MARMI-14316 format. One line per field, with one value per residue (C-alpha): x, y, z; residue number from 1. Coordinates in steps of 0.1 Angstrom, whole numbers. Layout:
<recs>
X	c(X ...)
Y	c(Y ...)
Z	c(Z ...)
k	c(NUM ...)
</recs>
This chain:
<recs>
X	c(603 598 627 621 638 631 643 646 649 679 687 671 695 691 707 696 690 681 674 693 680 662 662 693 690 711 719 718 721 695 685 648 624 590 565 548 579 583 562 588 618 632 645 675 688 676 705 701 698 697 684 701 677 677 656 653 669 634 625 659 652 622 642 643 663 700 713 746 749 767 766 751 737 751 740 746 763 753 758 769 778 812 821 855 865 898 918 940 908 901 936 930 897 914 939 912 896 927 929 892 862 849 844 840 812 806 818 798 798 826 809 819 793 808 797 808 800 785 815 839 820 814 852 855 839 868 892 876 851 815 790 754 740 716 681 663 637 625 594 593 585 551 544 553 526 540 526 523 541 518 528 498 491 497 482 506 497 503 536 548 538 555 587 589 584 611 636 630 639 671 682 684 711 747 780 786 756 763 799 787 767 796 820 797 794 831 840 821 853 836 800 809 779 795 808 788 791 766 739 752 748 713 704 719 698 666 672 681 651 629 642 625 588 563 582 571 603 605 631 629 648 663 687 720 755 787 785 748 721 726 698 703 681 670 659 628 615 581 566 529 511 486 463 442 438 476 491 494 517 553 585 618 651 676 713 732 747 772 808 838 875 907 904 867 863 886 887 862 854 833 831 823 810 785 783 779 746 734 742 721 693 694 694 664 645 653 642 614 597 585 566 536 534 505 522 541 579 602 637 655 689 698 720 743 747 784 775 756 728 710 691 675 668 649 629 621 610 587 572 565 547 525 517 532 529 565 566 602 634 665 696 723 756 790 782 809 844 858 891 906 914 886 851 828 794 769 762 726 721 687 673 648 619 633 643 614 628 662 645 626 658 672 642 644 681 676 650 668 705 722 745 765 749 761 730 732 707 720 698 729 741 734 761 739 707 687 690 671 641 648 645 608 599 601 616 649 680 715 730 768 799 814 796 828 843 875 879 900 869 863 874 908 902 871 868 900 908 917 880 877 860 891 892 857 845 815 803 801 783 758 748 742 722 700 692 681 660 644 634 617 600 586 575 557 541 543 509 507 500 490 458 465 440 444 417 413 450 449 452 422 397 363 327 294 274 247 267 287 325 344 368 396 420 442 461 434 406 393 363 370 355 355 353 357 372 380 417 441 437 406 371 359 324 315 308 302 315 322 340 376 381 358 386 362 331 308 302 268 277 240 239 276 285 307 344 375 376 402 392 403 401 406 403 392 429 437 455 446 455 446 441 472 451 416 384 366 328 313 280 254 253 283 296 333 349 380 405 423 400 412 447 475 507 529 517 499 514 485 448 430 398 379 349 358 338 355 362 365 373 386 390 400 392 398 367 370 367 403 413 442 445 428 432 415 415 404 397 411 386 411 434 460 465 502 499 535 549 532 557 533 520 485 482 462 425 393 391 363 365 342 342 323 318 315 277 282 270 288 300 314 326 351 387 405 443 460 497)
Y	c(700 737 754 777 805 807 821 800 810 796 807 841 851 844 820 822 791 791 766 765 790 810 848 864 883 912 930 968 999 1025 1058 1059 1035 1036 1020 1002 980 971 939 926 936 921 946 934 965 1001 1025 1062 1073 1041 1006 973 952 922 919 901 914 920 943 959 970 990 1010 1046 1062 1061 1029 1011 975 956 919 893 868 833 800 794 827 848 885 902 936 937 965 981 999 1013 1017 988 967 973 961 930 923 926 900 877 881 871 838 829 830 862 893 930 945 979 1002 1028 1043 1021 991 966 946 912 881 845 810 808 789 815 845 830 827 865 866 845 871 899 913 922 910 911 885 902 890 870 897 926 947 980 1010 1012 976 983 990 1014 1009 1041 1039 1034 1064 1074 1108 1103 1122 1137 1110 1082 1098 1100 1063 1051 1070 1055 1020 1025 1040 1010 987 1006 1007 969 968 962 960 927 910 924 912 878 873 883 860 830 836 842 810 789 794 802 808 804 794 762 751 728 757 776 751 751 789 786 761 784 814 793 781 815 832 805 814 847 845 861 853 829 814 799 793 803 778 782 764 773 758 753 716 709 727 732 741 773 790 825 826 847 856 873 895 897 931 937 960 940 971 974 940 931 960 947 963 944 946 924 913 886 858 842 852 849 854 845 811 807 769 771 806 833 849 878 897 930 915 906 892 929 932 897 906 938 917 893 921 936 904 896 929 938 904 911 942 945 966 976 965 933 932 906 900 883 868 863 836 837 875 871 850 878 888 856 850 884 884 852 864 899 882 859 887 907 878 876 913 916 950 956 993 997 976 985 964 961 953 961 986 980 990 1024 1036 1069 1092 1082 1097 1087 1083 1058 1059 1056 1049 1052 1053 1080 1058 1054 1090 1093 1064 1081 1113 1093 1077 1112 1123 1092 1098 1133 1119 1089 1085 1116 1094 1113 1104 1106 1102 1095 1089 1067 1045 1026 1016 979 964 950 931 964 966 933 951 981 957 951 986 982 1011 1001 1017 1003 1011 1008 1021 1035 1047 1050 1015 1031 1056 1054 1047 1014 983 973 937 933 898 885 862 893 905 897 910 926 951 964 995 982 1016 1028 996 999 1034 1023 994 1016 1040 1013 995 1027 1035 1001 1005 1040 1027 996 1018 1003 990 1003 975 1001 1021 1053 1081 1093 1119 1146 1154 1192 1201 1225 1198 1214 1204 1224 1215 1190 1174 1142 1140 1108 1098 1075 1052 1021 995 976 951 954 973 1011 1038 1073 1105 1142 1168 1205 1198 1169 1153 1172 1160 1135 1129 1096 1097 1059 1024 1005 976 987 967 992 1018 1047 1062 1090 1113 1131 1165 1175 1193 1199 1235 1255 1252 1231 1195 1168 1132 1104 1067 1038 1000 976 966 1003 1010 1046 1077 1114 1130 1150 1180 1194 1193 1227 1225 1255 1271 1272 1309 1332 1329 1330 1315 1332 1316 1322 1349 1366 1366 1366 1382 1361 1327 1329 1335 1341 1346 1321 1329 1297 1293 1318 1317 1310 1347 1368 1404 1408 1441 1448 1481 1498 1506 1542 1529 1532 1505 1485 1456 1443 1411 1393 1355 1329 1293 1295 1282 1290 1320 1329 1366 1365 1394 1392 1395 1428 1457 1481 1456 1463 1476 1459 1464 1454 1452 1448 1424 1425 1397 1401 1374 1378 1385 1412 1391 1401 1384 1405 1402 1413 1403 1410 1414 1413 1421)
Z	c(1169 1177 1193 1222 1242 1279 1312 1344 1380 1399 1434 1428 1400 1364 1340 1304 1284 1247 1220 1187 1162 1189 1189 1205 1239 1251 1284 1281 1303 1296 1313 1302 1286 1269 1294 1265 1261 1298 1294 1269 1289 1322 1348 1369 1386 1393 1397 1407 1371 1349 1345 1337 1316 1293 1261 1228 1196 1182 1212 1211 1175 1188 1214 1202 1230 1237 1254 1260 1248 1275 1264 1242 1267 1265 1279 1316 1324 1354 1361 1393 1407 1424 1448 1439 1470 1460 1427 1437 1440 1404 1395 1417 1400 1366 1377 1387 1353 1334 1353 1352 1328 1342 1321 1332 1312 1328 1357 1376 1412 1425 1410 1383 1364 1357 1338 1343 1356 1391 1405 1393 1405 1440 1443 1442 1476 1490 1476 1497 1471 1480 1453 1444 1420 1396 1403 1377 1374 1396 1392 1374 1397 1381 1393 1429 1455 1481 1515 1537 1570 1600 1621 1641 1658 1695 1724 1749 1774 1748 1737 1773 1780 1748 1755 1790 1775 1749 1774 1797 1768 1760 1796 1796 1770 1782 1764 1784 1769 1735 1736 1748 1717 1694 1713 1709 1671 1668 1688 1662 1641 1609 1597 1560 1540 1526 1560 1584 1609 1589 1599 1635 1635 1622 1650 1676 1664 1662 1698 1711 1696 1710 1745 1743 1752 1728 1696 1669 1653 1618 1591 1554 1533 1498 1476 1460 1458 1439 1433 1433 1453 1490 1515 1534 1560 1569 1606 1614 1648 1647 1674 1664 1665 1692 1673 1648 1627 1619 1628 1592 1588 1593 1604 1599 1618 1600 1598 1580 1600 1576 1575 1551 1551 1531 1549 1550 1557 1587 1602 1594 1628 1613 1646 1629 1597 1609 1644 1654 1636 1648 1684 1681 1666 1695 1720 1703 1702 1739 1753 1730 1731 1767 1754 1731 1700 1677 1645 1638 1641 1625 1635 1606 1604 1567 1552 1522 1522 1513 1483 1466 1490 1481 1514 1515 1478 1480 1510 1496 1463 1481 1503 1472 1456 1487 1487 1522 1537 1548 1558 1568 1570 1590 1580 1606 1589 1605 1633 1659 1645 1655 1666 1677 1648 1625 1622 1650 1634 1622 1584 1573 1536 1519 1484 1473 1483 1518 1525 1550 1570 1571 1584 1610 1623 1626 1647 1669 1674 1688 1712 1726 1717 1701 1681 1654 1620 1584 1562 1524 1497 1468 1448 1435 1471 1465 1489 1516 1523 1524 1486 1482 1496 1474 1444 1453 1463 1501 1521 1537 1551 1558 1592 1587 1604 1571 1540 1519 1518 1505 1534 1566 1588 1571 1591 1578 1589 1567 1553 1570 1599 1620 1622 1660 1690 1706 1676 1682 1702 1723 1735 1698 1688 1717 1707 1671 1684 1706 1678 1653 1680 1693 1657 1652 1686 1676 1642 1656 1683 1718 1731 1768 1792 1818 1817 1797 1790 1754 1752 1764 1760 1765 1728 1727 1738 1739 1739 1741 1772 1763 1735 1737 1741 1733 1761 1748 1767 1761 1780 1798 1793 1829 1840 1840 1862 1846 1867 1861 1885 1884 1890 1891 1925 1932 1942 1916 1903 1885 1848 1842 1848 1816 1800 1795 1763 1745 1748 1744 1760 1747 1776 1776 1790 1796 1830 1832 1842 1819 1829 1826 1839 1841 1834 1857 1849 1873 1872 1899 1905 1912 1879 1872 1851 1849 1815 1805 1798 1807 1787 1783 1786 1768 1777 1749 1756 1752 1788 1795 1825 1840 1863 1886 1899 1920 1905 1932 1919 1943 1932 1898 1864 1840 1838 1815 1796 1790 1766 1739 1707 1673 1669 1701 1707 1742 1760 1796 1814 1848 1868 1855 1819 1808 1783 1797 1772 1740 1720 1691 1690 1664 1671 1706 1731 1759 1758 1785 1795 1807 1831 1843 1808 1801 1800 1819 1845 1858 1894 1921 1918 1901 1863 1839 1808 1778 1752 1719 1693 1655 1658 1684 1713 1745 1777 1805 1841 1867 1875 1907 1907 1941 1947)
k	c(1 2 3 4 5 6 7 8 9 10 11 12 13 14 15 16 17 18 19 20 21 22 23 24 25 26 27 28 29 30 31 32 33 34 35 36 37 38 39 40 41 42 43 44 45 46 47 48 49 50 51 52 53 54 55 56 57 58 59 60 61 62 63 64 65 66 67 68 69 70 71 72 73 74 75 76 77 78 79 80 81 82 83 84 85 86 87 88 89 90 91 92 93 94 95 96 97 98 99 100 101 102 103 104 105 106 107 108 109 110 111 112 113 114 115 116 117 118 119 120 121 122 123 124 125 126 127 128 129 130 131 132 133 134 135 136 137 138 139 140 141 142 143 144 145 146 147 148 149 150 151 152 153 154 155 156 157 158 159 160 161 162 163 164 165 166 167 168 169 170 171 172 173 174 175 176 177 178 179 180 181 182 183 184 185 186 187 188 189 190 191 192 193 194 195 196 197 198 199 200 201 202 203 204 205 206 207 208 209 210 211 212 213 214 215 216 217 218 219 220 221 222 223 224 225 226 227 228 229 230 231 232 233 234 235 236 237 238 239 240 241 242 243 244 245 246 247 248 249 250 251 252 253 254 255 256 257 258 259 260 261 262 263 264 265 266 267 268 269 270 271 272 273 274 275 276 277 278 279 280 281 282 283 284 285 286 287 288 289 290 291 292 293 294 295 296 297 298 299 300 301 302 303 304 305 306 307 308 309 310 311 312 313 314 315 316 317 318 319 320 321 322 323 324 325 326 327 328 329 330 331 332 333 334 335 336 337 338 339 340 341 342 343 344 345 346 347 348 349 350 351 352 353 354 355 356 357 358 359 360 361 362 363 364 365 366 367 368 369 370 371 372 373 374 375 376 377 378 379 380 381 382 383 384 385 386 387 388 389 390 391 392 393 394 395 396 397 398 399 400 401 402 403 404 405 406 407 408 409 410 411 412 413 414 415 416 417 418 419 420 421 422 423 424 425 426 427 428 429 430 431 432 433 434 435 436 437 438 439 440 441 442 443 444 445 446 447 448 449 450 451 452 453 454 455 456 457 458 459 460 461 462 463 464 465 466 467 468 469 470 471 472 473 474 475 476 477 478 479 480 481 482 483 484 485 486 487 488 489 490 491 492 493 494 495 496 497 498 499 500 501 502 503 504 505 506 507 508 509 510 511 512 513 514 515 516 517 518 519 520 521 522 523 524 525 526 527 528 529 530 531 532 533 534 535 536 537 538 539 540 541 542 543 544 545 546 547 548 549 550 551 552 553 554 555 556 557 558 559 560 561 562 563 564 565 566 567 568 569 570 571 572 573 574 575 576 577 578 579 580 581 582 583 584 585 586 587 588 589 590 591 592 593 594 595 596 597 598 599 600 601 602 603 604 605 606 607 608 609 610 611 612 613 614 615 616 617 618 619 620 621 622 623 624 625 626 627)
</recs>
C-alpha cells in the first residue's frame, strides 16, 4: 500500500496528518520568498514584514534566503496566535504552557505563536487570552484580486442630497435605543459559543433583523467543537443595492456577537465585548434599511470570534472562493468603554491594503461627527474579525476603543464578569457608531428617492448653441418635464416631457440664444428640483455675454463674462481709451470680474471691453457701472 501525506481542512484552521514514512513538513518564518516556490508552500499568516508558511522538507532544501525554523509539524496539532498584552501576560502564558501540552514557538509584536491540541488552545480564551487560529491556507498576495472601491464623482446637487439623507439617518440614533440593545444581550447571561445561549442569541438577531423592512436575512453555518463538531451560525442581513451597475459591489459592517469571561458558561455579559458593536450593527440595520443605496450593504454578526476568529475566517474564505467583490469592511469591536482621565478617541487600525479606507473614514469624520481619531497601519494587527478579511485580500479596518491593549485606555473588565452596561460611556459609543455608519452610507452611495438634477451642476457646464447637452437626474421613475430659465424661479420654457426612468435627456440647443440658463425638472406629482448651477450656451461666433449690466454698486458684487473662448485676452477701457484692467484666461468659459475687490475701484460710468481669442478674433461691448 502506498503511503501518502495530505492536509485536511477542519474548522478553517489546519491539522496536519501524515502517513508513516512520508516526507516531513515544517513551519517556518521567512521575510521573502521566491515566487516560483509558492505553489509548493502553504501560507498561513502575512505579517507586516514576514510570512508564516508550512512546507515539505524537500521544498525547504530549495530555500536560498534566510528563514527561521519554528517547528516540525506533528500529527493533530494546531497553531494559533496569542495576544500578549502586558509583560505579566507572557508570564501567565508560560504558566499555562507548563501545565498543558501547549508550546510557545515564536514571539513578535505582542504576539506569541503557539502549538498544541485544539482543546488545550481553546482553554486559553477562558483564561482571558485573545487568539487567532492559523488558517489552513490563505492566498499569496499575487493570487488576490483587488477590487477598486466604488466611489463615484458626485455633482453638487447629488452631494447635497446624499448628505441630507445620511444626516437624517444619524439623527435617528439615540443612546436609549443603543443601551436597550446592549441590555438585552447582557441579560441573556452569557453568549459563550459552547452555551445554549449562543443559539438563543443567534435566534434573537435573526428575528430582530427580520423586523427591519428591506433586509434579506440569512445564516451562514459552520462546524467546530471541543468534543465533536458543533454547528455555529453567522447572521447576515443584506440590503440589496439599487443600481444594477454596482449592486454586486458589497460593503460590510460587522461585529461578533459571542462573549466570554472567567466563568463563561454561567456569566459572560460582554457589554463592551462585544454587545457594544452588535448594538451599533442593529442601529445601522434598523435606520439604514428604510433607505436605498446604489451598492449592496451587509450587516454581519459573527459567531466564535473568541475561539480564534473562526466565524469570520470561514465566511471570508467562502467569499474569496466565490470571487465576491467585497470593497470594504468595517469591524466594530469594543467601542463603548471610556472614563475620565484616559484618552478620548476611537482607534482605527488598517493594513497597507486598507489605508485608503482609513483615510476615507477620516474624511467622513470631518464631515459628520468630528470624533477624535487615532489611526494606525499595522499588517500584523490580527486580533479581530477584520484580519480574517485581510487574509483574503479584502480591505478592512478595525474600529476599537483602544489600540494598545496594554495601555490605560483599555477596558480593565475585558473578558470578565464585570463587563457590564453600567461601566460604558454611551455618548462616546454613539459618536463611534455614527462615524462607522456614516462611512458605510457614503461608500454605498445613497440612492435619492426624490427627484434630483445631477447635470448641469455649475462646474463649468457649457455647450455650443446647436449642439446637444445631456441633462442627468435621479430619484424618480415617473414622467419628467424639463424646462430652462434665465434664473432660478424665473420664467420657464419647456424643453421636453420624457420617461423619468431614462435618467437622462440629450437637449438639442439649436435656436437657443447665447447665455446662462438654469434647468428645472418636475414630475406629475409635483416633485421638482432646480439645477444647482447654470448651463452656459455659447454662440458659434465669438460673442461674449456680460451680466449684470448695468452693474449697481449697492447690490451687485461682480461682473461675469460668459461665453469666453478657450484662450481669451480681456481688456477694459474708459471711453477715452485709458486701460483700466486686463486679464488672460484659459479654459474658463465664465470669468468673474470682482469689481469690489480691486484696489483702485472704477468710478461710475461707461466702459468698453474687448475680448480677443487665440486667432485674433474679437468681441467687444459696453459695461455700465453705477454707484
